[in-house]
MARRO-66252 format. One record per residue: residue number from 1; residue in three letters; chain; x, y, z negated of N, C-alpha, C in turn. Coordinates in steps of 0.02 Angstrom, whole numbers. Example, Ala and Ser with C-alpha at 12.3 -4.5 7.8 and 13.67 -1.06 7.14 Angstrom:
// MARRO-66252
   k   r c     nx     ny     nz    cax    cay    caz     cx     cy     cz
   1 ALA A    660   -284   -390    615   -225   -390    660   -165   -390
   2 SER A    642   -112   -354    684    -53   -357    645      2   -394
// end
This chain:
// MARRO-66252
   k   r c     nx     ny     nz    cax    cay    caz     cx     cy     cz
   1 ALA A   3091   1037  -1601   3142    986  -1594   3171    966  -1663
   2 LEU A   3179   1015  -1707   3205   1000  -1774   3155    958  -1813
   3 GLY A   3090    971  -1803   3039    930  -1836   3040    859  -1811
   4 LEU A   3046    850  -1745   3048    783  -1716   3112    747  -1737
   5 ASN A   3166    785  -1748   3228    754  -1770   3220    720  -1838
   6 ILE A   3176    746  -1880   3163    713  -1944   3133    644  -1933
   7 ILE A   3087    639  -1884   3054    576  -1870   3099    528  -1833
   8 VAL A   3130    553  -1779   3170    510  -1735   3242    503  -1760
   9 GLY A   3273    560  -1775   3344    560  -1793   3358    535  -1863
  10 TYR A   3316    553  -1911   3328    533  -1980   3298    465  -1995
  11 ALA A   3233    456  -1979   3199    394  -1998   3201    341  -1944
  12 GLY A   3222    359  -1883   3228    310  -1830   3162    286  -1801
  13 LEU A   3110    328  -1804   3044    311  -1777   3035    345  -1710
  14 LEU A   3011    308  -1660   3001    336  -1593   2932    366  -1588
  15 ASP A   2928    431  -1577   2865    467  -1570   2861    498  -1501
  16 LEU A   2814    474  -1460   2806    499  -1391   2748    548  -1385
  17 GLY A   2718    566  -1441   2660    611  -1438   2668    672  -1482
  18 TYR A   2729    696  -1490   2741    751  -1537   2707    816  -1516
  19 VAL A   2690    821  -1452   2656    881  -1427   2590    892  -1462
  20 ALA A   2560    839  -1490   2496    845  -1525   2503    893  -1585
  21 PHE A   2557    887  -1622   2567    932  -1680   2580   1004  -1657
  22 TRP A   2614   1011  -1602   2627   1077  -1574   2561   1110  -1555
  23 ALA A   2517   1071  -1523   2451   1097  -1504   2409   1116  -1564
  24 LEU A   2409   1073  -1615   2370   1087  -1676   2393   1152  -1709
  25 GLY A   2459   1161  -1713   2485   1223  -1742   2465   1284  -1702
  26 GLY A   2467   1277  -1635   2448   1333  -1592   2375   1353  -1603
  27 TYR A   2332   1303  -1609   2260   1319  -1618   2245   1346  -1687
  28 VAL A   2285   1328  -1737   2277   1360  -1803   2288   1436  -1796
  29 ALA A   2340   1455  -1758   2352   1526  -1745   2293   1557  -1707
  30 GLY A   2267   1520  -1658   2210   1546  -1620   2148   1556  -1662
  31 TRP A   2136   1511  -1708   2076   1516  -1751   2083   1571  -1804
  32 LEU A   2144   1579  -1830   2153   1623  -1889   2184   1691  -1872
  33 MET A   2198   1704  -1809   2228   1769  -1791   2195   1800  -1730
  34 SER A   2130   1791  -1722   2095   1817  -1664   2021   1827  -1679
  35 PRO A   1985   1861  -1635   1913   1868  -1643   1873   1808  -1617
  36 PHE A   1907   1752  -1603   1873   1695  -1571   1814   1669  -1613
  37 LEU A   1824   1658  -1677   1770   1633  -1721   1728   1693  -1743
  38 SER A   1689   1719  -1695   1655   1783  -1704   1598   1780  -1755
  39 ASN A   1576   1721  -1776   1524   1716  -1827   1550   1736  -1896
  40 PHE A   1616   1739  -1902   1647   1758  -1966   1674   1829  -1960
  41 GLN A   1684   1860  -2017   1719   1924  -2019   1762   1924  -2082
  42 ILE A   1821   1894  -2074   1868   1886  -2130   1934   1918  -2111
  43 ASN A   1959   1960  -2153   2024   1991  -2142   2066   1983  -2205
  44 PHE A   2117   1940  -2201   2161   1927  -2258   2231   1953  -2241
  45 PHE A   2240   2017  -2251   2303   2051  -2236   2321   2045  -2162
  46 GLY A   2270   2035  -2120   2282   2029  -2048   2288   2096  -2014
  47 ASN A   2297   2095  -1948   2307   2156  -1910   2261   2154  -1849
  48 ALA A   2195   2156  -1861   2146   2151  -1807   2151   2212  -1762
  49 ARG A   2143   2200  -1697   2144   2255  -1649   2081   2297  -1657
  50 GLU A   2087   2360  -1640   2031   2406  -1647   1974   2384  -1600
  51 GLY A   1915   2378  -1629   1857   2355  -1591   1847   2280  -1592
  52 PHE A   1895   2243  -1621   1891   2170  -1625   1899   2148  -1698
  53 GLU A   1866   2183  -1743   1872   2168  -1814   1835   2104  -1834
  54 PHE A   1789   2081  -1791   1754   2018  -1806   1802   1959  -1796
  55 GLY A   1783   1901  -1821   1826   1843  -1818   1868   1837  -1882
  56 ILE A   1919   1795  -1879   1962   1783  -1937   2032   1811  -1923
  57 HIS A   2057   1850  -1969   2121   1884  -1959   2164   1876  -2022
  58 PHE A   2208   1826  -2020   2255   1814  -2075   2323   1844  -2057
  59 HIS A   2361   1860  -2108   2430   1882  -2096   2470   1823  -2069
  60 VAL A   2518   1837  -2025   2557   1784  -1992   2592   1739  -2042
  61 PHE A   2613   1766  -2098   2648   1726  -2149   2603   1669  -2174
  62 PHE A   2540   1685  -2187   2493   1634  -2211   2474   1586  -2155
  63 VAL A   2472   1611  -2094   2455   1567  -2037   2510   1515  -2027
  64 LEU A   2573   1536  -2034   2629   1488  -2028   2623   1433  -2081
  65 ILE A   2607   1453  -2142   2600   1404  -2196   2541   1358  -2182
  66 LEU A   2484   1387  -2164   2424   1346  -2151   2433   1302  -2090
  67 GLY A   2470   1326  -2040   2485   1284  -1981   2525   1224  -2000
  68 GLY A   2576   1234  -2044   2616   1177  -2068   2575   1129  -2109
  69 VAL A   2532   1155  -2154   2491   1112  -2196   2441   1072  -2154
  70 PHE A   2410   1106  -2105   2359   1073  -2063   2390   1016  -2023
  71 THR A   2448   1028  -1994   2481    974  -1956   2507    919  -2001
  72 ALA A   2528    937  -2062   2549    884  -2109   2491    838  -2125
  73 ILE A   2431    867  -2133   2371    826  -2146   2358    780  -2087
  74 TRP A   2365    807  -2027   2355    764  -1968   2411    713  -1962
  75 GLY A   2471    730  -1984   2524    681  -1986   2507    624  -2032
  76 VAL A   2475    639  -2089   2452    588  -2135   2398    545  -2103
  77 ILE A   2350    578  -2069   2294    541  -2037   2320    495  -1983
  78 ILE A   2365    521  -1941   2392    480  -1885   2442    429  -1910
  79 GLY A   2485    450  -1956   2538    405  -1979   2514    348  -2021
  80 GLY A   2458    357  -2058   2433    304  -2102   2426    237  -2067
  81 PRO A   2386    233  -2014   2377    168  -1980   2434    150  -1932
  82 THR A   2468    200  -1903   2516    185  -1850   2584    162  -1875
  83 LEU A   2605    186  -1933   2673    172  -1956   2682    101  -1982
  84 ARG A   2628     62  -1983   2635     -9  -1999   2656    -48  -1937
  85 LEU A   2653    -15  -1880   2676    -45  -1817   2751    -33  -1809
  86 LYS A   2782    -69  -1763   2854    -63  -1753   2869    -54  -1679
  87 SER A   2927    -24  -1666   2958    -17  -1600   2909      4  -1546
  88 ASP A   2900    -38  -1495   2861    -19  -1436   2788     -5  -1453
  89 TYR A   2760    -42  -1500   2690    -32  -1518   2680     37  -1550
  90 LEU A   2727     57  -1593   2724    123  -1624   2729    177  -1571
  91 ALA A   2774    169  -1523   2783    218  -1470   2719    226  -1429
  92 LEU A   2686    170  -1413   2625    172  -1374   2568    207  -1411
  93 VAL A   2562    193  -1475   2508    224  -1514   2519    299  -1521
  94 THR A   2581    320  -1535   2595    392  -1540   2584    426  -1472
  95 LEU A   2601    391  -1418   2587    418  -1352   2512    429  -1342
  96 GLY A   2472    381  -1367   2400    388  -1361   2374    449  -1399
  97 PHE A   2397    459  -1460   2376    517  -1498   2400    582  -1465
  98 GLY A   2458    578  -1434   2485    637  -1399   2444    656  -1339
  99 GLU A   2405    609  -1311   2360    624  -1256   2290    642  -1280
 100 ILE A   2268    609  -1333   2199    619  -1357   2189    690  -1384
 101 ILE A   2233    714  -1426   2223    779  -1458   2224    836  -1407
 102 PRO A   2273    841  -1360   2269    894  -1310   2207    888  -1266
 103 GLN A   2185    827  -1251   2124    819  -1211   2063    844  -1250
 104 PHE A   2063    831  -1315   2009    858  -1357   2008    934  -1354
 105 MET A   2067    964  -1358   2072   1037  -1354   2048   1063  -1286
 106 LEU A   2064   1026  -1233   2045   1047  -1166   1970   1043  -1155
 107 ASN A   1937    996  -1189   1865    986  -1180   1826   1005  -1243
 108 GLY A   1856   1049  -1284   1825   1065  -1348   1780   1126  -1349
 109 SER A   1755   1145  -1290   1711   1204  -1288   1640   1187  -1310
 110 ASP A   1624   1123  -1314   1556   1103  -1335   1561   1038  -1374
 111 ILE A   1575   1044  -1438   1578    986  -1482   1519    990  -1530
 112 GLY A   1468    951  -1515   1407    954  -1556   1375   1023  -1554
 113 GLY A   1380   1056  -1497   1351   1123  -1490   1396   1179  -1514
 114 LEU A   1456   1163  -1538   1503   1213  -1563   1561   1221  -1515
 115 ASN A   1581   1283  -1505   1640   1298  -1464   1701   1299  -1511
 116 VAL A   1739   1244  -1510   1794   1236  -1558   1859   1264  -1530
 117 THR A   1871   1254  -1465   1936   1273  -1436   1930   1319  -1375
 118 ASN A   1870   1332  -1352   1858   1373  -1291   1883   1338  -1228
 119 GLY A   1892   1273  -1232   1908   1232  -1174   1969   1255  -1135
 120 ALA A   1963   1252  -1068   2019   1268  -1025   2037   1342  -1027
 121 GLN A   1990   1385  -1047   2004   1457  -1049   2050   1475  -1107
 122 GLY A   2051   1433  -1159   2095   1445  -1215   2074   1504  -1258
 123 ILE A   2115   1521  -1305   2102   1576  -1351   2156   1628  -1343
 124 GLY A   2137   1686  -1317   2185   1740  -1306   2174   1796  -1355
 125 GLY A   2212   1849  -1345   2204   1909  -1386   2222   1900  -1459
 126 LEU A   2276   1862  -1473   2297   1854  -1542   2319   1921  -1572
 127 ASP A   2310   1926  -1637   2328   1989  -1671   2402   2004  -1663
 128 GLU A   2417   2069  -1662   2486   2090  -1664   2513   2077  -1735
 129 ILE A   2578   2065  -1739   2608   2048  -1804   2626   2111  -1841
 130 ASN A   2608   2112  -1904   2625   2169  -1947   2673   2145  -2001
 131 LEU A   2735   2167  -1996   2786   2148  -2045   2808   2210  -2084
 132 PHE A   2789   2212  -2147   2809   2267  -2191   2790   2336  -2162
 133 GLY A   2730   2338  -2131   2706   2401  -2104   2729   2416  -2034
 134 TYR A   2772   2373  -2006   2797   2382  -1938   2762   2334  -1891
 135 VAL A   2727   2359  -1840   2688   2318  -1795   2732   2294  -1738
 136 ILE A   2736   2229  -1729   2773   2200  -1673   2724   2192  -1616
 137 GLY A   2742   2218  -1558   2694   2223  -1503   2694   2165  -1455
 138 THR A   2711   2178  -1393   2700   2131  -1338   2752   2075  -1337
 139 PHE A   2741   2029  -1289   2785   1971  -1281   2858   1992  -1269
 140 ALA A   2868   2049  -1235   2936   2070  -1217   2974   2101  -1275
 141 MET A   2941   2114  -1330   2974   2146  -1387   3026   2099  -1417
 142 PRO A   3088   2122  -1425   3141   2078  -1453   3128   2058  -1525
 143 GLU A   3086   2097  -1560   3073   2081  -1630   3039   2013  -1637
 144 LYS A   2998   1994  -1588   2966   1928  -1591   3018   1873  -1588
 145 PHE A   3068   1882  -1545   3120   1831  -1540   3162   1829  -1603
 146 LEU A   3170   1886  -1635   3205   1888  -1699   3166   1848  -1751
 147 MET A   3100   1856  -1751   3058   1819  -1798   3064   1744  -1787
 148 VAL A   3062   1723  -1723   3068   1652  -1707   3137   1626  -1727
 149 SER A   3188   1667  -1717   3256   1647  -1737   3260   1637  -1813
 150 LEU A   3227   1680  -1850   3227   1673  -1923   3190   1609  -1943
 151 LEU A   3136   1593  -1908   3100   1531  -1922   3144   1471  -1907
 152 ALA A   3180   1474  -1850   3225   1419  -1833   3280   1411  -1885
 153 GLY A   3306   1468  -1909   3356   1466  -1962   3330   1434  -2025
 154 GLY A   3268   1450  -2043   3237   1419  -2101   3228   1344  -2092
 155 MET A   3210   1323  -2030   3201   1252  -2016   3268   1215  -2020
 156 ILE A   3321   1248  -1996   3388   1217  -1999   3408   1206  -2072
 157 PHE A   3399   1257  -2113   3416   1251  -2184   3374   1195  -2217
 158 PHE A   3310   1194  -2202   3264   1145  -2230   3285   1074  -2209
 159 SER A   3303   1066  -2145   3323   1000  -2119   3387    975  -2152
 160 ILE A   3435   1019  -2160   3498    999  -2191   3488    980  -2264
 161 ARG A   3448   1019  -2300   3434   1004  -2370   3398    937  -2377
 162 LEU A   3351    924  -2331   3315    861  -2333   3362    802  -2320
 163 ARG A   3405    810  -2270   3451    756  -2251   3498    738  -2309
 164 ASP A   3521    789  -2345   3569    777  -2399   3537    757  -2464
 165 GLY A   3470    759  -2468   3436    741  -2529   3421    666  -2533
 166 ARG A   3389    647  -2587   3373    576  -2599   3328    548  -2544
 167 LEU A   3277    587  -2525   3230    564  -2474   3266    556  -2407
 168 GLY A   3309    604  -2390   3346    599  -2327   3391    538  -2325
 169 ARG A   3423    521  -2380   3465    461  -2381   3422    398  -2373
 170 ALA A   3361    399  -2400   3316    342  -2391   3296    335  -2318
 171 TRP A   3283    391  -2284   3267    389  -2212   3324    358  -2173
 172 LEU A   3385    382  -2187   3443    357  -2150   3455    283  -2163
 173 ALA A   3441    261  -2224   3449    190  -2240   3400    148  -2200
 174 ILE A   3339    171  -2194   3289    135  -2154   3308    134  -2080
 175 ARG A   3334    190  -2056   3354    194  -1987   3410    144  -1971
 176 GLU A   3457    137  -2017   3514     93  -2005   3495     19  -2011
 177 ASP A   3456      2  -2063   3438    -69  -2074   3379    -72  -2122
 178 GLU A   3320    -86  -2094   3259    -88  -2136   3263   -142  -2190
 179 LEU A   3289   -201  -2171   3292   -257  -2218   3338   -239  -2277
 180 ALA A   3397   -213  -2261   3444   -194  -2314   3415   -139  -2358
 181 ALA A   3380    -91  -2327   3350    -36  -2365   3297    -62  -2413
 182 SER A   3255   -109  -2389   3203   -136  -2433   3233   -176  -2490
 183 MET A   3288   -211  -2478   3321   -249  -2531   3353   -203  -2583
 184 MET A   3368   -142  -2562   3396    -92  -2608   3341    -55  -2646
 185 GLY A   3279    -72  -2633   3224    -42  -2670   3191     17  -2636
 186 VAL A   3207     30  -2572   3176     85  -2536   3106     64  -2512
 187 PRO A   3053     99  -2532   2985     82  -2508   2977    100  -2435
 188 LEU A   2976     51  -2391   2980     64  -2319   2923    107  -2293
 189 TRP A   2861     84  -2304   2804    119  -2273   2798    189  -2301
 190 ARG A   2805    197  -2366   2798    263  -2397   2852    311  -2373
 191 THR A   2912    286  -2364   2967    329  -2341   2958    349  -2268
 192 LYS A   2936    302  -2226   2921    318  -2156   2864    369  -2153
 193 PHE A   2814    357  -2194   2755    400  -2197   2775    472  -2213
 194 SER A   2820    481  -2260   2842    548  -2279   2879    582  -2221
 195 SER A   2919    544  -2183   2955    574  -2127   2906    598  -2074
 196 TYR A   2853    560  -2063   2805    578  -2011   2767    641  -2031
 197 ALA A   2746    644  -2094   2708    703  -2118   2751    765  -2119
 198 ILE A   2813    758  -2144   2858    817  -2148   2880    838  -2078
 199 GLY A   2893    789  -2034   2911    806  -1966   2855    843  -1929
 200 ALA A   2793    825  -1946   2735    858  -1915   2733    932  -1933
 201 VAL A   2757    950  -1992   2758   1020  -2013   2799   1062  -1964
 202 GLY A   2856   1035  -1942   2898   1071  -1894   2861   1084  -1829
 203 GLY A   2822   1034  -1806   2783   1043  -1745   2729   1096  -1755
 204 GLY A   2696   1096  -1813   2644   1144  -1826   2669   1215  -1829
 205 VAL A   2724   1226  -1865   2754   1292  -1869   2778   1315  -1800
 206 GLY A   2807   1269  -1762   2828   1286  -1694   2770   1304  -1649
 207 GLY A   2713   1269  -1657   2654   1285  -1618   2626   1354  -1634
 208 VAL A   2626   1372  -1699   2604   1439  -1719   2650   1492  -1688
 209 ALA A   2715   1482  -1692   2763   1530  -1665   2755   1537  -1589
 210 PHE A   2743   1481  -1555   2735   1483  -1482   2672   1522  -1464
 211 ALA A   2617   1510  -1499   2555   1546  -1485   2564   1621  -1496
 212 ILE A   2600   1639  -1548   2613   1710  -1562   2656   1741  -1507
 213 LEU A   2706   1704  -1484   2751   1730  -1432   2713   1747  -1368
 214 VAL A   2668   1702  -1347   2633   1712  -1283   2567   1748  -1293
 215 GLY A   2547   1762  -1355   2486   1800  -1367   2422   1760  -1360
 216 GLY A   2427   1694  -1359   2367   1653  -1353   2385   1579  -1354
 217 VAL A   2333   1538  -1351   2343   1465  -1351   2299   1435  -1298
 218 TYR A   2329   1394  -1253   2294   1367  -1195   2309   1293  -1189
 219 ALA A   2255   1253  -1183   2261   1181  -1188   2305   1150  -1134
 220 ASP A   2306   1180  -1074   2344   1149  -1019   2419   1154  -1029
 221 ARG A   2441   1191  -1079   2513   1197  -1093   2538   1140  -1138
 222 PHE A   2492   1101  -1164   2512   1047  -1210   2502    980  -1175
 223 ASN A   2552    957  -1141   2547    895  -1103   2604    848  -1121
 224 PHE A   2601    788  -1093   2650    735  -1109   2721    757  -1093
 225 VAL A   2729    797  -1041   2797    819  -1022   2830    857  -1079
 226 ILE A   2791    896  -1117   2819    933  -1173   2848    885  -1225
 227 SER A   2811    831  -1239   2836    781  -1287   2903    752  -1264
 228 ILE A   2908    737  -1200   2970    708  -1173   3027    758  -1176
 229 ILE A   3012    821  -1160   3065    872  -1162   3090    881  -1233
 230 ILE A   3045    884  -1282   3065    892  -1352   3106    831  -1375
 231 LEU A   3084    771  -1355   3122    711  -1372   3191    712  -1340
 232 ALA A   3194    736  -1278   3259    739  -1243   3305    789  -1278
 233 MET A   3278    843  -1305   3320    890  -1342   3355    856  -1400
 234 VAL A   3317    812  -1434   3345    776  -1491   3397    725  -1468
 235 VAL A   3380    686  -1417   3425    633  -1393   3488    662  -1362
 236 LEU A   3481    713  -1319   3540    741  -1287   3583    779  -1336
 237 GLY A   3552    813  -1383   3591    852  -1431   3630    807  -1479
 238 GLY A   3599    753  -1500   3630    707  -1548   3581    691  -1603
 239 MET A   3550    633  -1601   3500    615  -1650   3528    615  -1720
 240 GLY A   3493    648  -1765   3514    650  -1834   3561    708  -1851
 241 ASN A   3588    741  -1800   3633    798  -1811   3594    862  -1798
 242 VAL A   3585    902  -1850   3545    963  -1844   3574   1010  -1792
 243 TRP A   3640   1021  -1794   3671   1068  -1747   3670   1040  -1676
 244 GLY A   3675    974  -1670   3669    944  -1604   3600    955  -1574
 245 VAL A   3549    949  -1615   3480    961  -1591   3471   1033  -1570
 246 VAL A   3501   1079  -1608   3497   1151  -1590   3529   1162  -1522
 247 VAL A   3588   1132  -1511   3622   1139  -1446   3581   1107  -1391
 248 GLY A   3554   1047  -1403   3512   1014  -1353   3451   1056  -1335
 249 ALA A   3420   1086  -1385   3361   1128  -1373   3380   1190  -1332
 250 ALA A   3437   1220  -1349   3459   1280  -1313   3475   1264  -1240
 251 VAL A   3510   1208  -1229   3530   1189  -1160   3468   1174  -1118
 252 LEU A   3422   1133  -1144   3364   1114  -1104   3316   1173  -1095
 253 SER A   3311   1217  -1144   3270   1277  -1137   3298   1321  -1082
 254 TRP A   3364   1328  -1081   3396   1368  -1028   3384   1337   -959
 255 ILE A   3391   1270   -955   3380   1236   -891   3308   1247   -867
 256 ASN A   3260   1239   -912   3189   1245   -893   3170   1316   -876
 257 SER A   3202   1366   -906   3181   1435   -895   3217   1466   -835
 258 ILE A   3283   1472   -838   3319   1506   -785   3378   1466   -758
 259 GLY A   3398   1413   -793   3458   1376   -774   3455   1347   -704
 260 LEU A   3400   1312   -688   3394   1280   -622   3394   1332   -567
 261 VAL A   3361   1388   -578   3358   1441   -528   3428   1469   -515
 262 GLN A   3465   1484   -568   3531   1513   -561   3580   1464   -529
 263 VAL A   3580   1402   -552   3624   1351   -524   3606   1338   -451
 264 GLY A   3540   1335   -437   3518   1325   -368   3540   1380   -321
 265 GLU A   3535   1442   -344   3557   1499   -303   3632   1496   -291
 266 LEU A   3670   1477   -342   3742   1472   -335   3761   1419   -284
 267 ILE A   3730   1360   -287   3745   1305   -240   3723   1324   -170
 268 ASN A   3663   1353   -163   3639   1372    -96   3683   1425    -64
 269 ASN A   3705   1474   -104   3748   1526    -77   3818   1499    -60
 270 THR A   3841   1450    -97   3908   1422    -86   3910   1378    -24
 271 PHE A   3859   1335    -17   3860   1285     37   3811   1301     93
 272 GLY A   3776   1356     88   3730   1376    141   3668   1333    146
 273 THR A   3650   1299     93   3590   1256     92   3529   1297     71
 274 LYS A   3470   1266     76   3408   1300     59   3364   1256     15
 275 PHE A   3396   1221    -32   3358   1178    -78   3321   1221   -129
 276 ASN A   3259   1200   -143   3220   1233   -196   3228   1191   -260
 277 PHE A   3281   1205   -297   3299   1164   -355   3244   1160   -408
 278 PRO A   3207   1214   -423   3154   1207   -474   3101   1156   -456
 279 SER A   3089   1144   -391   3039   1094   -371   3063   1023   -385
 280 TYR A   3129   1014   -395   3156    949   -413   3173    945   -487
 281 GLN A   3138    985   -526   3154    992   -597   3157    925   -634
 282 PHE A   3104    884   -626   3100    822   -664   3148    769   -637
 283 LEU A   3162    771   -572   3212    725   -543   3281    741   -572
 284 LEU A   3299    804   -573   3364    824   -600   3368    813   -675
 285 PHE A   3311    824   -708   3307    813   -780   3319    739   -796
 286 GLY A   3288    694   -757   3298    623   -766   3370    602   -752
 287 LEU A   3399    633   -700   3469    618   -683   3516    638   -740
 288 LEU A   3501    696   -771   3542    718   -828   3537    668   -886
 289 LEU A   3477    642   -899   3469    593   -952   3508    529   -937
 290 VAL A   3505    506   -874   3540    445   -855   3616    454   -864
 291 LEU A   3641    512   -841   3713    525   -847   3734    528   -920
 292 MET A   3692    558   -962   3709    561  -1034   3709    491  -1064
 293 MET A   3661    449  -1045   3658    382  -1073   3718    340  -1050
 294 LEU A   3744    354   -990   3800    316   -964   3867    338   -994
 295 PHE A   3876    404  -1002   3941    430  -1019   3946    460  -1090
 296 ARG A   3889    476  -1119   3892    504  -1188   3827    487  -1224
 297 ARG A   3820    424  -1241   3758    400  -1271   3743    432  -1338
 298 GLU A   3794    455  -1373   3783    483  -1440   3760    555  -1439
 299 GLY A   3756    587  -1379   3733    656  -1374   3789    706  -1374
 300 PHE A   3771    770  -1366   3821    824  -1363   3862    827  -1428
 301 ILE A   3827    829  -1484   3860    833  -1550   3833    776  -1593
 302 PRO A   3863    718  -1590   3835    660  -1626   3841    667  -1701
 303 GLU A   3796    633  -1736   3801    629  -1809   3865    591  -1826
 304 ALA A   3895    607  -1882   3960    578  -1901   3956    502  -1903
 305 ARG A   3902    475  -1930   3893    402  -1935   3891    370  -1866
 306 ILE A   3852    400  -1820   3845    372  -1753   3911    378  -1715
 307 ARG A   3946    435  -1724   4011    444  -1691   4060    390  -1713
 308 MET A   4059    373  -1778   4104    322  -1804   4088    254  -1774
 309 VAL A   4023    238  -1771   4003    173  -1743   4021    168  -1670
 310 MET A   4009    222  -1632   4024    221  -1560   4099    213  -1549
 311 ASN A   4140    246  -1590   4213    239  -1584   4236    169  -1602
 312 GLU A   4203    139  -1653   4220     70  -1672   4204     22  -1614
 313 ASP A   4146     32  -1583   4126    -11  -1526   4176     -4  -1469
 314 LYS A   4196     59  -1456   4243     71  -1401   4310     39  -1415
 315 THR A   4334     45  -1478   4397     14  -1497   4394    -61  -1492
 316 ALA A   4337    -90  -1514   4329   -163  -1510   4330   -187  -1438
 317 ASP A   4296   -149  -1393   4295   -168  -1322   4366   -164  -1293
 318 GLU A   4403   -112  -1311   4471   -106  -1285   4516   -162  -1310
 319 GLU A   4509   -180  -1375   4548   -235  -1402   4531   -301  -1368
 320 LYS A   4467   -312  -1356   4445   -373  -1322   4474   -377  -1252
 321 LEU A   4471   -320  -1216   4498   -318  -1148   4573   -331  -1149
 322 SER A   4608   -303  -1199   4680   -312  -1205   4697   -385  -1217
 323 ASP A   4658   -418  -1261   4670   -489  -1276   4659   -532  -1215
 324 GLU A   4605   -516  -1177   4591   -555  -1116   4646   -546  -1065
 325 THR A   4673   -485  -1061   4728   -472  -1014   4790   -512  -1032
 326 LYS A   4806   -514  -1097   4864   -552  -1120   4856   -626  -1105
 327 ILE A   4795   -652  -1117   4782   -723  -1102   4790   -737  -1028
 328 GLY A   4768   -690   -987   4774   -699   -915   4846   -700   -893
 329 HIS A   4889   -659   -924   4960   -658   -906   4994   -724   -926
 330 HIS A   4973   -752   -984   5003   -815  -1006   4981   -872   -960
// end
């Protein structure tokens, strides 16, 4: 979500296919931290399981870096031709890439005679993480969540530094008014291009972390719904506000994991109903989005600039209504 916030919240570009970068990062972990590529036998500070020394085994630190670099390259490849488009056309093209890449992963068990992704079966059995001689084990181990929290903290710091730097100010200028930004000497295409490539890094690192958390990478987990959920985290939290995006991600993650079940049980026990709330997940999710757009368009924690504009609009509407009321009385 923090990576997508760079694209959507900072630069104002609508990306409906962000799941593609998440998938690419996940498969980097699958290729470089498992015995899947059995024709190779490379161990670069990795932690191969006993009896599975074949394949490629890199240390998780290098996999995170390579995952970010790999997705940045794909951000360059995808962003090059697409960022010359605007508004709806850009959204449609990014949506297309968001469907093409996961479908390639799903059907990648025979590409020119090569098994690139293992198709629908995915790549399991990722190496256990070795940090300073301490091996982090299964999915339930809290140390993995600590590692992901540290990654998120690094992304927060990186996002804030970017926003406050020269490049971040150029992104915000383009988001507010492209014409004014170009007249001030901001190179539009190059600046948009940088936001797309850098934003892709966040998706790649997140994909690597996700694959490590679940111990594998599986193509059916990377679908269009994921792109929409990540986008909703940014929109609901507050586009352009790092802490708002963190809150939006936390709220929607809770809703998707245990929130609907807990709220559903509470309502059913209170009113004696028997609704299966998780089965209405996307209906309730859409309702939440509609309510937010009606009553709090700027998100949970809006960016200072957006908050100011929204308050100005509200004040202007109130003044207009007051003037009309006075005219009516006269």
